[in-house]
C-alpha positions as CSV (number, residue, x, y, z in Angstrom):
1,M,51.8,58.9,-43.4
2,R,52.5,56.4,-40.7
3,T,55.0,53.6,-41.2
4,R,52.2,51.1,-40.4
5,Y,50.4,51.9,-43.6
6,A,53.5,51.5,-45.8
7,L,54.1,48.1,-44.2
8,I,50.5,47.1,-44.8
9,L,50.7,48.1,-48.4
10,L,54.0,46.1,-48.8
11,A,52.6,43.0,-47.1
12,L,49.3,43.1,-49.1
13,G,51.3,43.5,-52.4
14,M,53.5,40.6,-51.4
15,C,50.5,38.4,-50.7
16,L,48.8,39.3,-53.9
17,S,52.0,38.7,-55.9
18,F,52.5,35.3,-54.2
19,L,49.0,34.3,-54.9
20,G,49.4,35.4,-58.5
21,G,52.5,33.2,-58.9
22,L,50.7,30.3,-57.4
23,F,47.8,30.8,-59.7
24,K,50.2,31.0,-62.7
25,I,51.8,27.7,-61.7
26,Q,48.4,26.0,-61.3
27,H,47.1,27.6,-64.6
28,W,44.1,29.0,-62.8
29,P,42.3,32.1,-64.1
30,G,42.9,35.4,-62.5
31,A,46.6,35.1,-62.1
32,S,47.4,38.1,-64.3
33,A,44.9,40.3,-62.4
34,L,46.6,39.4,-59.1
35,F,49.9,40.3,-60.5
36,V,48.6,43.6,-62.0
37,F,47.2,44.6,-58.5
38,G,49.9,43.1,-56.4
39,L,53.1,44.3,-58.0
40,P,52.2,48.1,-57.9
41,L,51.0,47.8,-54.3
42,E,54.3,46.1,-53.4
43,A,56.3,48.8,-55.2
44,L,54.3,51.6,-53.6
45,G,54.7,50.1,-50.1
46,F,58.4,49.7,-50.7
47,F,59.0,53.2,-51.8
48,L,56.9,54.7,-49.0
49,L,58.8,52.7,-46.5
50,L,62.1,53.7,-48.1
51,Y,61.0,57.4,-47.9
52,K,60.1,57.0,-44.2
53,I,63.5,55.5,-43.5
54,L,65.5,58.1,-45.3
55,R,63.5,61.0,-43.7
56,Y,64.0,59.6,-40.2
57,P,66.1,62.1,-38.2
58,G,68.5,59.5,-36.7
59,F,69.2,57.8,-40.1
60,K,72.3,59.9,-40.9
61,D,73.8,59.2,-37.4
62,F,73.2,55.5,-38.0
63,L,75.1,55.7,-41.3
64,D,78.0,57.6,-39.8
65,S,78.7,55.1,-37.1
């Protein structure tokens, strides 16, 4: 998996979560659905990005310096 896809998932999840929060503040319908779809996408993107960072070959050298 490419890092680009993890970043896209993370950004899409953040946008949906932000819109869900905005809808909640305005008391508009559909806010719960935006949260239900946005938060798991955000978490999946975060964990995929974390996995890519931890599996990067130069990561241990970066921590040692």
